[in-house]
C-alpha positions in Angstrom: -17.0 9.9 14.6 -16.1 8.9 18.2 -14.2 11.6 19.9 -12.5 12.9 16.7 -12.8 15.5 14.1 -14.3 14.5 10.8 -11.7 14.7 8.0 -12.4 16.5 4.8 -10.4 14.1 2.7 -9.6 10.4 2.7 -6.1 9.0 2.4 -5.6 6.7 -0.7 -2.7 4.5 -1.7 -2.3 3.9 -5.5 -1.2 0.3 -5.0 -0.3 0.0 -8.7 2.5 2.6 -8.2 3.5 1.4 -4.7 7.0 -0.3 -4.5 6.4 -1.9 -1.1 9.1 0.1 0.7 7.0 0.0 4.0 7.9 3.6 5.1 4.3 4.7 5.4 3.4 1.6 7.5 6.3 2.3 9.9 5.3 6.0 10.3 1.5 5.8 10.6 1.0 2.2 11.9 -2.7 2.5 12.5 -3.5 3.8 9.0 -1.3 1.8 6.7 -0.5 -1.9 6.4 1.4 -3.9 3.8 -1.2 -6.1 2.0 0.0 -9.7 2.5 -0.7 -11.1 -1.0 0.9 -8.3 -3.1 3.3 -6.7 -0.7 1.9 -3.2 -1.4 0.8 -0.6 1.1 -2.9 -0.1 1.8 -4.8 2.5 3.9 -7.0 0.4 6.3 -8.3 3.2 8.6 -9.1 6.7 7.8 -9.0 7.7 11.5 -6.1 5.6 12.6 -3.5 8.3 13.1 -3.4 12.1 13.4 -3.5 14.2 10.3 0.1 15.2 11.0 1.3 11.6 11.2 -0.5 10.6 8.1 1.0 13.5 6.2 4.4 12.6 7.5 3.9 9.0 6.1 2.8 10.5 2.8 5.9 12.7 2.7 8.1 9.7 3.3 6.8 7.8 0.2 9.6 7.7 -2.4 7.2 7.2 -5.3 4.4 9.6 -4.2 1.7 7.0 -4.5 -0.3 8.2 -1.4 -2.8 10.9 -1.9 -5.6 12.8 -0.2 -8.8 12.3 -2.1 -12.5 13.0 -1.6 -14.3 10.3 0.3 -16.8 10.0 -2.6 -14.0 8.9 -4.9 -12.9 5.9 -2.8 -15.3 3.4 -4.3 -14.4 4.4 -7.8 -10.7 4.2 -7.0 -11.1 0.7 -5.5 -12.9 -0.5 -8.6 -10.2 0.9 -10.9 -7.5 -0.8 -8.7 -9.3 -4.2 -8.7 -9.4 -4.1 -12.6 -5.6 -4.1 -12.7 -3.4 -7.1 -12.7 -0.5 -6.5 -10.4 2.5 -8.6 -9.6 3.6 -9.5 -6.1 6.3 -7.4 -4.5 8.9 -8.6 -2.1 8.2 -12.3 -2.2 10.1 -14.9 -4.0 8.2 -17.6 -5.8 8.0 -20.9 -4.1 8.6 -22.6 -7.4 12.3 -22.5 -8.4 13.7 -23.5 -11.7 15.5 -26.8 -11.7 19.3 -26.6 -11.7 21.0 -28.6 -14.3 24.3 -30.1 -13.4 26.8 -31.2 -16.0 26.8 -35.0 -16.6 29.8 -36.8 -15.4 31.4 -39.1 -17.8 
């Protein structure tokens, strides 16, 4: 790793439990982003921020969906996540129901 200490654990967001609050992405801006299609947090860099800042982001999560895991588990966790069907958070559908107005007589 360039200039840094190799971490023992990786940070993982259980996107299926994420509510899209964005707290983690505001605290550790180089580690977490909000995934644009589903509106859920995702860890994009394991070395993006200091351990203390990542831990602070984890501690701000209101649903405790961010975890430290073994690096070896990341691929397995990604596959499990990809197998789930998740709904989009924080976006309104571009298709709106038609409004029906009363007919005038």
